[in-house]
Every structure is written in C-alpha cells, then in structure tokens.
MARVEX-177607 format. One record per residue (C-alpha): residue number from 1; residue in three letters; x, y, z. Coordinates in steps of 0.1 Angstrom, whole numbers, always signed. Layout:
N
{pos = NUM	code = ALA	xx = X	yy = Y	zz = Z}
...
//
This chain:
337
{pos = 1	code = MET	xx = +90	yy = -129	zz = -22}
{pos = 2	code = LEU	xx = +109	yy = -123	zz = +10}
{pos = 3	code = GLY	xx = +146	yy = -117	zz = +4}
{pos = 4	code = LEU	xx = +176	yy = -94	zz = +7}
{pos = 5	code = ALA	xx = +175	yy = -75	zz = -26}
{pos = 6	code = GLY	xx = +157	yy = -44	zz = -13}
{pos = 7	code = CYS	xx = +179	yy = -38	zz = +18}
{pos = 8	code = VAL	xx = +198	yy = -6	zz = +14}
{pos = 9	code = PRO	xx = +234	yy = -10	zz = +27}
{pos = 10	code = ALA	xx = +241	yy = +11	zz = +58}
{pos = 11	code = GLY	xx = +267	yy = +31	zz = +39}
{pos = 12	code = ARG	xx = +239	yy = +49	zz = +21}
{pos = 13	code = VAL	xx = +229	yy = +64	zz = +54}
{pos = 14	code = PRO	xx = +255	yy = +89	zz = +67}
{pos = 15	code = ALA	xx = +277	yy = +72	zz = +93}
{pos = 16	code = ALA	xx = +275	yy = +103	zz = +115}
{pos = 17	code = ALA	xx = +237	yy = +105	zz = +113}
{pos = 18	code = ILE	xx = +220	yy = +115	zz = +146}
{pos = 19	code = ARG	xx = +192	yy = +93	zz = +160}
{pos = 20	code = VAL	xx = +161	yy = +112	zz = +169}
{pos = 21	code = SER	xx = +129	yy = +97	zz = +183}
{pos = 22	code = GLU	xx = +97	yy = +111	zz = +196}
{pos = 23	code = THR	xx = +63	yy = +97	zz = +208}
{pos = 24	code = ARG	xx = +29	yy = +113	zz = +206}
{pos = 25	code = ARG	xx = -6	yy = +100	zz = +210}
{pos = 26	code = LEU	xx = -26	yy = +100	zz = +178}
{pos = 27	code = MET	xx = -55	yy = +79	zz = +165}
{pos = 28	code = GLY	xx = -61	yy = +68	zz = +201}
{pos = 29	code = VAL	xx = -27	yy = +51	zz = +205}
{pos = 30	code = PRO	xx = +10	yy = +61	zz = +211}
{pos = 31	code = TRP	xx = +30	yy = +67	zz = +179}
{pos = 32	code = THR	xx = +68	yy = +66	zz = +179}
{pos = 33	code = ILE	xx = +88	yy = +79	zz = +150}
{pos = 34	code = THR	xx = +125	yy = +72	zz = +150}
{pos = 35	code = VAL	xx = +148	yy = +86	zz = +123}
{pos = 36	code = HIS	xx = +185	yy = +89	zz = +116}
{pos = 37	code = ALA	xx = +192	yy = +124	zz = +102}
{pos = 38	code = ALA	xx = +221	yy = +147	zz = +94}
{pos = 39	code = SER	xx = +214	yy = +167	zz = +125}
{pos = 40	code = ALA	xx = +190	yy = +168	zz = +154}
{pos = 41	code = THR	xx = +173	yy = +198	zz = +140}
{pos = 42	code = ALA	xx = +166	yy = +180	zz = +106}
{pos = 43	code = GLY	xx = +154	yy = +149	zz = +124}
{pos = 44	code = THR	xx = +130	yy = +168	zz = +146}
{pos = 45	code = ALA	xx = +116	yy = +188	zz = +117}
{pos = 46	code = ALA	xx = +110	yy = +155	zz = +98}
{pos = 47	code = ILE	xx = +93	yy = +139	zz = +128}
{pos = 48	code = VAL	xx = +70	yy = +170	zz = +133}
{pos = 49	code = ALA	xx = +60	yy = +167	zz = +97}
{pos = 50	code = GLY	xx = +53	yy = +130	zz = +101}
{pos = 51	code = PHE	xx = +31	yy = +135	zz = +131}
{pos = 52	code = ALA	xx = +12	yy = +163	zz = +112}
{pos = 53	code = GLU	xx = +5	yy = +138	zz = +85}
{pos = 54	code = VAL	xx = -10	yy = +113	zz = +110}
{pos = 55	code = ALA	xx = -32	yy = +141	zz = +125}
{pos = 56	code = ARG	xx = -43	yy = +150	zz = +90}
{pos = 57	code = LEU	xx = -52	yy = +114	zz = +81}
{pos = 58	code = GLU	xx = -70	yy = +109	zz = +114}
{pos = 59	code = LYS	xx = -95	yy = +136	zz = +104}
{pos = 60	code = ILE	xx = -102	yy = +116	zz = +72}
{pos = 61	code = LEU	xx = -102	yy = +80	zz = +83}
{pos = 62	code = SER	xx = -114	yy = +79	zz = +119}
{pos = 63	code = ASP	xx = -147	yy = +61	zz = +127}
{pos = 64	code = TYR	xx = -147	yy = +76	zz = +162}
{pos = 65	code = ASP	xx = -147	yy = +112	zz = +151}
{pos = 66	code = PRO	xx = -182	yy = +121	zz = +139}
{pos = 67	code = ASP	xx = -167	yy = +150	zz = +119}
{pos = 68	code = SER	xx = -142	yy = +129	zz = +100}
{pos = 69	code = GLU	xx = -146	yy = +124	zz = +63}
{pos = 70	code = LEU	xx = -153	yy = +87	zz = +68}
{pos = 71	code = SER	xx = -180	yy = +93	zz = +94}
{pos = 72	code = ARG	xx = -197	yy = +120	zz = +73}
{pos = 73	code = LEU	xx = -198	yy = +96	zz = +44}
{pos = 74	code = SER	xx = -213	yy = +68	zz = +65}
{pos = 75	code = ALA	xx = -239	yy = +92	zz = +78}
{pos = 76	code = MET	xx = -252	yy = +96	zz = +42}
{pos = 77	code = ALA	xx = -261	yy = +59	zz = +38}
{pos = 78	code = PRO	xx = -279	yy = +50	zz = +17}
{pos = 79	code = THR	xx = -266	yy = +75	zz = -9}
{pos = 80	code = ALA	xx = -289	yy = +86	zz = -36}
{pos = 81	code = ALA	xx = -260	yy = +90	zz = -59}
{pos = 82	code = ALA	xx = -223	yy = +82	zz = -60}
{pos = 83	code = GLN	xx = -203	yy = +104	zz = -37}
{pos = 84	code = PRO	xx = -168	yy = +119	zz = -44}
{pos = 85	code = VAL	xx = -142	yy = +111	zz = -17}
{pos = 86	code = SER	xx = -107	yy = +124	zz = -11}
{pos = 87	code = ASP	xx = -76	yy = +107	zz = -26}
{pos = 88	code = ASP	xx = -66	yy = +92	zz = +7}
{pos = 89	code = LEU	xx = -100	yy = +78	zz = +15}
{pos = 90	code = TRP	xx = -103	yy = +64	zz = -20}
{pos = 91	code = ARG	xx = -69	yy = +46	zz = -18}
{pos = 92	code = VAL	xx = -78	yy = +30	zz = +16}
{pos = 93	code = LEU	xx = -113	yy = +19	zz = +4}
{pos = 94	code = GLU	xx = -99	yy = +6	zz = -28}
{pos = 95	code = ARG	xx = -72	yy = -15	zz = -10}
{pos = 96	code = ALA	xx = -97	yy = -26	zz = +16}
{pos = 97	code = VAL	xx = -120	yy = -40	zz = -11}
{pos = 98	code = GLN	xx = -91	yy = -58	zz = -27}
{pos = 99	code = ILE	xx = -82	yy = -75	zz = +6}
{pos = 100	code = ARG	xx = -119	yy = -82	zz = +13}
{pos = 101	code = ASN	xx = -120	yy = -101	zz = -20}
{pos = 102	code = VAL	xx = -88	yy = -120	zz = -15}
{pos = 103	code = THR	xx = -99	yy = -130	zz = +20}
{pos = 104	code = ASP	xx = -135	yy = -140	zz = +11}
{pos = 105	code = GLY	xx = -149	yy = -113	zz = +33}
{pos = 106	code = ALA	xx = -129	yy = -121	zz = +65}
{pos = 107	code = PHE	xx = -117	yy = -85	zz = +62}
{pos = 108	code = ASP	xx = -146	yy = -61	zz = +53}
{pos = 109	code = PRO	xx = -146	yy = -23	zz = +54}
{pos = 110	code = THR	xx = -184	yy = -23	zz = +58}
{pos = 111	code = VAL	xx = -182	yy = -41	zz = +92}
{pos = 112	code = GLY	xx = -190	yy = -9	zz = +111}
{pos = 113	code = PRO	xx = -225	yy = -18	zz = +123}
{pos = 114	code = LEU	xx = -211	yy = -51	zz = +138}
{pos = 115	code = THR	xx = -181	yy = -34	zz = +154}
{pos = 116	code = SER	xx = -204	yy = -8	zz = +171}
{pos = 117	code = LEU	xx = -226	yy = -36	zz = +184}
{pos = 118	code = TRP	xx = -195	yy = -56	zz = +196}
{pos = 119	code = ARG	xx = -181	yy = -25	zz = +214}
{pos = 120	code = GLN	xx = -213	yy = -24	zz = +234}
{pos = 121	code = ALA	xx = -210	yy = -61	zz = +242}
{pos = 122	code = ARG	xx = -175	yy = -56	zz = +255}
{pos = 123	code = ARG	xx = -186	yy = -28	zz = +277}
{pos = 124	code = SER	xx = -217	yy = -47	zz = +291}
{pos = 125	code = GLY	xx = -201	yy = -82	zz = +293}
{pos = 126	code = ARG	xx = -231	yy = -96	zz = +274}
{pos = 127	code = LEU	xx = -234	yy = -110	zz = +239}
{pos = 128	code = PRO	xx = -255	yy = -90	zz = +214}
{pos = 129	code = LEU	xx = -292	yy = -98	zz = +212}
{pos = 130	code = ALA	xx = -300	yy = -120	zz = +182}
{pos = 131	code = GLY	xx = -324	yy = -94	zz = +168}
{pos = 132	code = LYS	xx = -299	yy = -66	zz = +169}
{pos = 133	code = LEU	xx = -272	yy = -88	zz = +155}
{pos = 134	code = ALA	xx = -294	yy = -98	zz = +126}
{pos = 135	code = VAL	xx = -301	yy = -61	zz = +118}
{pos = 136	code = ALA	xx = -265	yy = -52	zz = +119}
{pos = 137	code = ARG	xx = -254	yy = -81	zz = +97}
{pos = 138	code = ASP	xx = -280	yy = -71	zz = +71}
{pos = 139	code = ALA	xx = -261	yy = -37	zz = +67}
{pos = 140	code = VAL	xx = -227	yy = -54	zz = +62}
{pos = 141	code = GLY	xx = -213	yy = -71	zz = +31}
{pos = 142	code = PRO	xx = -199	yy = -66	zz = -4}
{pos = 143	code = GLU	xx = -233	yy = -56	zz = -19}
{pos = 144	code = THR	xx = -235	yy = -26	zz = +5}
{pos = 145	code = LEU	xx = -205	yy = -8	zz = -9}
{pos = 146	code = ARG	xx = -197	yy = +0	zz = -45}
{pos = 147	code = LEU	xx = -167	yy = +19	zz = -58}
{pos = 148	code = VAL	xx = -168	yy = +39	zz = -90}
{pos = 149	code = PRO	xx = -131	yy = +39	zz = -102}
{pos = 150	code = GLU	xx = -134	yy = +62	zz = -132}
{pos = 151	code = ALA	xx = -148	yy = +90	zz = -110}
{pos = 152	code = ARG	xx = -133	yy = +79	zz = -76}
{pos = 153	code = GLU	xx = -167	yy = +79	zz = -61}
{pos = 154	code = VAL	xx = -185	yy = +57	zz = -36}
{pos = 155	code = VAL	xx = -220	yy = +43	zz = -34}
{pos = 156	code = LEU	xx = -234	yy = +32	zz = +0}
{pos = 157	code = GLY	xx = -263	yy = +9	zz = -7}
{pos = 158	code = ARG	xx = -279	yy = +0	zz = +26}
{pos = 159	code = PRO	xx = -296	yy = +21	zz = +54}
{pos = 160	code = GLY	xx = -277	yy = +18	zz = +87}
{pos = 161	code = MET	xx = -244	yy = +8	zz = +71}
{pos = 162	code = ARG	xx = -213	yy = +22	zz = +85}
{pos = 163	code = LEU	xx = -177	yy = +21	zz = +72}
{pos = 164	code = ASP	xx = -150	yy = +10	zz = +96}
{pos = 165	code = LEU	xx = -113	yy = +12	zz = +85}
{pos = 166	code = GLY	xx = -99	yy = +2	zz = +119}
{pos = 167	code = GLY	xx = -81	yy = -28	zz = +104}
{pos = 168	code = ILE	xx = -64	yy = -9	zz = +77}
{pos = 169	code = GLY	xx = -65	yy = +29	zz = +83}
{pos = 170	code = MET	xx = -37	yy = +29	zz = +108}
{pos = 171	code = GLY	xx = -14	yy = +9	zz = +85}
{pos = 172	code = TYR	xx = -21	yy = +33	zz = +57}
{pos = 173	code = ALA	xx = -12	yy = +63	zz = +80}
{pos = 174	code = VAL	xx = +21	yy = +45	zz = +89}
{pos = 175	code = ASP	xx = +29	yy = +42	zz = +52}
{pos = 176	code = ARG	xx = +21	yy = +78	zz = +44}
{pos = 177	code = THR	xx = +41	yy = +90	zz = +74}
{pos = 178	code = LEU	xx = +72	yy = +70	zz = +61}
{pos = 179	code = GLU	xx = +67	yy = +87	zz = +27}
{pos = 180	code = VAL	xx = +67	yy = +122	zz = +44}
{pos = 181	code = LEU	xx = +99	yy = +114	zz = +62}
{pos = 182	code = GLY	xx = +115	yy = +104	zz = +29}
{pos = 183	code = ARG	xx = +105	yy = +137	zz = +14}
{pos = 184	code = HIS	xx = +123	yy = +154	zz = +43}
{pos = 185	code = GLY	xx = +155	yy = +136	zz = +33}
{pos = 186	code = ILE	xx = +153	yy = +107	zz = +59}
{pos = 187	code = THR	xx = +164	yy = +74	zz = +44}
{pos = 188	code = ALA	xx = +165	yy = +54	zz = +76}
{pos = 189	code = ALA	xx = +133	yy = +56	zz = +97}
{pos = 190	code = MET	xx = +109	yy = +35	zz = +117}
{pos = 191	code = VAL	xx = +73	yy = +44	zz = +123}
{pos = 192	code = ASP	xx = +56	yy = +25	zz = +151}
{pos = 193	code = ALA	xx = +19	yy = +30	zz = +157}
{pos = 194	code = SER	xx = +16	yy = +7	zz = +188}
{pos = 195	code = GLY	xx = +27	yy = -24	zz = +169}
{pos = 196	code = ASP	xx = +18	yy = -14	zz = +134}
{pos = 197	code = ILE	xx = +54	yy = -8	zz = +122}
{pos = 198	code = ALA	xx = +71	yy = +2	zz = +89}
{pos = 199	code = VAL	xx = +108	yy = +8	zz = +83}
{pos = 200	code = SER	xx = +129	yy = +22	zz = +55}
{pos = 201	code = ALA	xx = +166	yy = +17	zz = +51}
{pos = 202	code = ALA	xx = +187	yy = +1	zz = +78}
{pos = 203	code = PRO	xx = +202	yy = +24	zz = +105}
{pos = 204	code = PRO	xx = +239	yy = +34	zz = +102}
{pos = 205	code = GLY	xx = +262	yy = +4	zz = +109}
{pos = 206	code = ALA	xx = +232	yy = -21	zz = +110}
{pos = 207	code = LEU	xx = +219	yy = -47	zz = +86}
{pos = 208	code = GLY	xx = +183	yy = -38	zz = +94}
{pos = 209	code = TRP	xx = +158	yy = -27	zz = +121}
{pos = 210	code = LYS	xx = +155	yy = -52	zz = +149}
{pos = 211	code = ILE	xx = +119	yy = -57	zz = +158}
{pos = 212	code = ALA	xx = +106	yy = -80	zz = +185}
{pos = 213	code = VAL	xx = +76	yy = -102	zz = +178}
{pos = 214	code = ALA	xx = +48	yy = -96	zz = +203}
{pos = 215	code = PRO	xx = +40	yy = -125	zz = +226}
{pos = 216	code = LEU	xx = +6	yy = -141	zz = +230}
{pos = 217	code = ARG	xx = +4	yy = -132	zz = +267}
{pos = 218	code = PRO	xx = -3	yy = -96	zz = +277}
{pos = 219	code = ASP	xx = +22	yy = -96	zz = +306}
{pos = 220	code = GLY	xx = +50	yy = -101	zz = +280}
{pos = 221	code = GLN	xx = +60	yy = -135	zz = +294}
{pos = 222	code = ARG	xx = +67	yy = -162	zz = +269}
{pos = 223	code = ASP	xx = +64	yy = -200	zz = +270}
{pos = 224	code = GLU	xx = +91	yy = -219	zz = +253}
{pos = 225	code = GLN	xx = +70	yy = -225	zz = +222}
{pos = 226	code = ASP	xx = +62	yy = -188	zz = +220}
{pos = 227	code = ARG	xx = +99	yy = -178	zz = +217}
{pos = 228	code = VAL	xx = +109	yy = -163	zz = +184}
{pos = 229	code = ASP	xx = +139	yy = -144	zz = +173}
{pos = 230	code = PRO	xx = +135	yy = -107	zz = +166}
{pos = 231	code = LEU	xx = +129	yy = -98	zz = +130}
{pos = 232	code = LEU	xx = +156	yy = -79	zz = +111}
{pos = 233	code = LEU	xx = +138	yy = -58	zz = +85}
{pos = 234	code = CYS	xx = +143	yy = -30	zz = +61}
{pos = 235	code = HIS	xx = +119	yy = -15	zz = +35}
{pos = 236	code = ALA	xx = +91	yy = -37	zz = +50}
{pos = 237	code = ALA	xx = +63	yy = -36	zz = +75}
{pos = 238	code = VAL	xx = +51	yy = -58	zz = +104}
{pos = 239	code = THR	xx = +20	yy = -59	zz = +126}
{pos = 240	code = THR	xx = +6	yy = -82	zz = +152}
{pos = 241	code = SER	xx = -32	yy = -87	zz = +156}
{pos = 242	code = GLY	xx = -48	yy = -106	zz = +185}
{pos = 243	code = ASP	xx = -65	yy = -104	zz = +218}
{pos = 244	code = ALA	xx = -35	yy = -99	zz = +242}
{pos = 245	code = PHE	xx = -44	yy = -64	zz = +252}
{pos = 246	code = GLN	xx = -81	yy = -60	zz = +240}
{pos = 247	code = ALA	xx = -103	yy = -89	zz = +250}
{pos = 248	code = VAL	xx = -134	yy = -97	zz = +270}
{pos = 249	code = GLU	xx = -146	yy = -129	zz = +287}
{pos = 250	code = ILE	xx = -183	yy = -136	zz = +283}
{pos = 251	code = SER	xx = -199	yy = -167	zz = +297}
{pos = 252	code = GLY	xx = -165	yy = -182	zz = +303}
{pos = 253	code = ARG	xx = -153	yy = -177	zz = +267}
{pos = 254	code = ARG	xx = -125	yy = -152	zz = +257}
{pos = 255	code = TYR	xx = -133	yy = -130	zz = +227}
{pos = 256	code = SER	xx = -110	yy = -105	zz = +208}
{pos = 257	code = HIS	xx = -119	yy = -69	zz = +199}
{pos = 258	code = ILE	xx = -116	yy = -81	zz = +163}
{pos = 259	code = VAL	xx = -150	yy = -88	zz = +148}
{pos = 260	code = ASP	xx = -156	yy = -117	zz = +125}
{pos = 261	code = PRO	xx = -178	yy = -102	zz = +97}
{pos = 262	code = ARG	xx = -194	yy = -136	zz = +91}
{pos = 263	code = THR	xx = -208	yy = -139	zz = +127}
{pos = 264	code = GLY	xx = -208	yy = -104	zz = +141}
{pos = 265	code = LEU	xx = -189	yy = -117	zz = +172}
{pos = 266	code = GLY	xx = -154	yy = -112	zz = +184}
{pos = 267	code = VAL	xx = -128	yy = -138	zz = +173}
{pos = 268	code = ALA	xx = -124	yy = -165	zz = +200}
{pos = 269	code = GLY	xx = -90	yy = -165	zz = +217}
{pos = 270	code = PRO	xx = -64	yy = -164	zz = +230}
{pos = 271	code = ALA	xx = -47	yy = -161	zz = +197}
{pos = 272	code = ALA	xx = -23	yy = -138	zz = +178}
{pos = 273	code = VAL	xx = -9	yy = -135	zz = +143}
{pos = 274	code = THR	xx = +21	yy = -115	zz = +132}
{pos = 275	code = VAL	xx = +22	yy = -105	zz = +95}
{pos = 276	code = VAL	xx = +52	yy = -92	zz = +75}
{pos = 277	code = ALA	xx = +44	yy = -74	zz = +42}
{pos = 278	code = PRO	xx = +59	yy = -49	zz = +18}
{pos = 279	code = ASP	xx = +37	yy = -21	zz = +33}
{pos = 280	code = CYS	xx = +18	yy = -15	zz = +65}
{pos = 281	code = THR	xx = -15	yy = -10	zz = +48}
{pos = 282	code = THR	xx = -13	yy = -46	zz = +36}
{pos = 283	code = ALA	xx = +2	yy = -60	zz = +69}
{pos = 284	code = ASP	xx = -25	yy = -44	zz = +90}
{pos = 285	code = ALA	xx = -55	yy = -57	zz = +69}
{pos = 286	code = ILE	xx = -40	yy = -92	zz = +63}
{pos = 287	code = ALA	xx = -33	yy = -96	zz = +100}
{pos = 288	code = THR	xx = -70	yy = -87	zz = +108}
{pos = 289	code = ALA	xx = -83	yy = -112	zz = +82}
{pos = 290	code = ALA	xx = -58	yy = -139	zz = +93}
{pos = 291	code = SER	xx = -70	yy = -134	zz = +129}
{pos = 292	code = VAL	xx = -105	yy = -142	zz = +117}
{pos = 293	code = LEU	xx = -96	yy = -171	zz = +95}
{pos = 294	code = GLY	xx = -68	yy = -188	zz = +114}
{pos = 295	code = PRO	xx = -37	yy = -204	zz = +100}
{pos = 296	code = GLU	xx = -53	yy = -230	zz = +77}
{pos = 297	code = GLN	xx = -81	yy = -209	zz = +61}
{pos = 298	code = SER	xx = -59	yy = -178	zz = +56}
{pos = 299	code = ALA	xx = -30	yy = -197	zz = +39}
{pos = 300	code = ALA	xx = -43	yy = -191	zz = +4}
{pos = 301	code = ALA	xx = -48	yy = -153	zz = +9}
{pos = 302	code = ILE	xx = -13	yy = -149	zz = +25}
{pos = 303	code = ALA	xx = +3	yy = -169	zz = -4}
{pos = 304	code = ALA	xx = -16	yy = -148	zz = -29}
{pos = 305	code = THR	xx = -3	yy = -115	zz = -14}
{pos = 306	code = ILE	xx = +31	yy = -105	zz = -28}
{pos = 307	code = GLY	xx = +58	yy = -104	zz = -1}
{pos = 308	code = CYS	xx = +35	yy = -115	zz = +27}
{pos = 309	code = ALA	xx = +42	yy = -140	zz = +55}
{pos = 310	code = ALA	xx = +26	yy = -148	zz = +88}
{pos = 311	code = ARG	xx = +33	yy = -164	zz = +122}
{pos = 312	code = PHE	xx = +3	yy = -177	zz = +142}
{pos = 313	code = VAL	xx = +2	yy = -185	zz = +180}
{pos = 314	code = TRP	xx = -29	yy = -198	zz = +197}
{pos = 315	code = MET	xx = -41	yy = -219	zz = +227}
{pos = 316	code = GLU	xx = -57	yy = -253	zz = +219}
{pos = 317	code = GLU	xx = -69	yy = -274	zz = +248}
{pos = 318	code = GLY	xx = -45	yy = -257	zz = +271}
{pos = 319	code = VAL	xx = -15	yy = -263	zz = +248}
{pos = 320	code = LEU	xx = +3	yy = -234	zz = +231}
{pos = 321	code = ARG	xx = +4	yy = -239	zz = +193}
{pos = 322	code = HIS	xx = +23	yy = -220	zz = +167}
{pos = 323	code = ALA	xx = +26	yy = -221	zz = +129}
{pos = 324	code = CYS	xx = +45	yy = -201	zz = +103}
{pos = 325	code = THR	xx = +38	yy = -197	zz = +66}
{pos = 326	code = PRO	xx = +66	yy = -208	zz = +42}
{pos = 327	code = ARG	xx = +79	yy = -172	zz = +36}
{pos = 328	code = TRP	xx = +83	yy = -163	zz = +73}
{pos = 329	code = PRO	xx = +116	yy = -145	zz = +76}
{pos = 330	code = SER	xx = +148	yy = -161	zz = +89}
{pos = 331	code = GLN	xx = +174	yy = -142	zz = +110}
{pos = 332	code = SER	xx = +189	yy = -127	zz = +79}
{pos = 333	code = PRO	xx = +180	yy = -90	zz = +72}
{pos = 334	code = GLN	xx = +147	yy = -91	zz = +53}
{pos = 335	code = THR	xx = +129	yy = -68	zz = +29}
{pos = 336	code = THR	xx = +98	yy = -75	zz = +10}
{pos = 337	code = ASP	xx = +98	yy = -73	zz = -28}
//
C-alpha cells in the first residue's frame, strides 16, 4: 500500500552532503542523475557508474539497435529450440509477461511487429493497410513467446515476431541505475529518464523528492482541472505515459505512439496517465497498459499490483476529465511498500 513507513528520515543522509547532478543522452532520451554525496568527487564517480550501467543495458534491451541482445534474439524467430538469454534480459521478459497477464494483454512484449508498422504510419500520416496489419497481428500474442524458467531460456514461436521492451526496458534501467548508485554509497538519489523517475531516500533536510506531475498539454499549460500538487516521494517510482509529446493526427483523429496490442493502432488521445509504484519497471509497464485500457478497464490491474496507484487525464467531448485510483498519494511524503 502507499504509506510513510519506508521513508528514510533525512538524518540518515549526511547533513553536509553535496548535491551533484548530470545529464546525458542515452536510450534515445536525456537522462538526469541527481545524488547527494559526501563530496563532489564521490557524487560524480557514482553518477559516471550510473550512466555506464544505462549504456550497458541499452546494448541488451534496445529494439532500435540491430546488434543488441534483444534484436539478435528477435532475428532468430521462430527458434528451433529454447535460447539462453542474459540475466537482465530474462528479468525484464519475466516481469513483462507477468504484467501482460495481469493486464489481459494490454501490455505485451511481443508487440514489436505492430510498433514497427505504427512507426511507419506516424511517418507517412496514413493508417496501416489492413493486410499488413493482419500479418503483424498474427505475429503478436501470448502464444508467440514462451519462457523456460528452470533454464532461463526463451522460445519464439512465430515467424516475423519481434520483441519490443519499449514500455518496460527504460524503467528497468532506471531501477538498475539506482542500485548502482546505492553500491557507490549514495543513499539519496533521483534517476530521471525523461519522465521515468525513481528515487531513494529523501535529500538532506527534506521529507521527500518533490516531483511535478506532467500536464496533458505539451506546452506545459494547465487547465484548472489538470492542476495537481507535486508528488513527495521516497523509495518509489513514478512515470507518465501519454500522447503529449509523441502523437500523430490521421484523418482528423489524434493517436498516441503507444500501440494497443489488440488493434495494432495507436491509442486515441489526447490522454495521459501517471503511475506511482514501488519500482520504475512496474510503473513504466503499468502506465503503458493503463494508457491502452483507460481508467475503468485498468482499475483491476492497478489494484492487483502492490503499491501501485494512478491518475488519469483525458479529453471527452471537449471537456477535460480526470480520475485517480484510491491509493493515489496525498501531499504527505510517500513511499510504496
């Protein structure tokens, strides 16, 4: 549940800790790592190690890099036998399948053929042809991917299938980066991968990390009903998924870059969902699924996910609507446990 129990008092972080923050572009987006360390040198060393971890994981999880482990695995489909994968790829695929199951397929790591087709549609401004859409959909679904837990191996069951971890891989990288910072002695840190955010203990003298909730509109302007107090978090993660910055209008209708695995088309917008969870892997994937399902259909999946809460904002007949799940945080410092 959401509560205060896991918040580490500021006193556990040295009062004289130095704040160090750096930004680099990785996985196609800017990453900012902010730490409070005993010295600037220690903080910088931890941040460098954190960025190195992101770069390492990008070579494993990217579906844009043809030489990544994920891309090389997808290129083998269909596999004649189960294929061994690295520990990191296994963990992400295992969690992806768990979230696929709890969301009834609204999140699906096999959606790659559909996302490739939708990227082409966004570039051309035209919906995919029905025939191509049917072929792509036939290569997507639970039956196309089988995990072998006892050996940590993977079976790809359909020709033309392609794994896509875009809705979970970045969140996983955020979590692993926070772990690396911890191993370097950093107890108060924030990792922000362009809106996929995880934090550890509160900064010195603070009750938590203050994080603004992204607005629905891309220009940052807010209508009165879109106003929400900043979140105050520690030992938690938050991410916003929607079409504010990645959308296309086709035949007068606005579509998100997020693909609905059930239709093969982008989610209709404008809409956004912000998810708070114990870790960024979960927050990232649940936000993607909730964008597909909407507030009513995703309620059960969010309620079934420990420490998870969401806030939805969408336009309906020209009117801005919003809804929050029961566990959405108040202004008190929050952790997820």
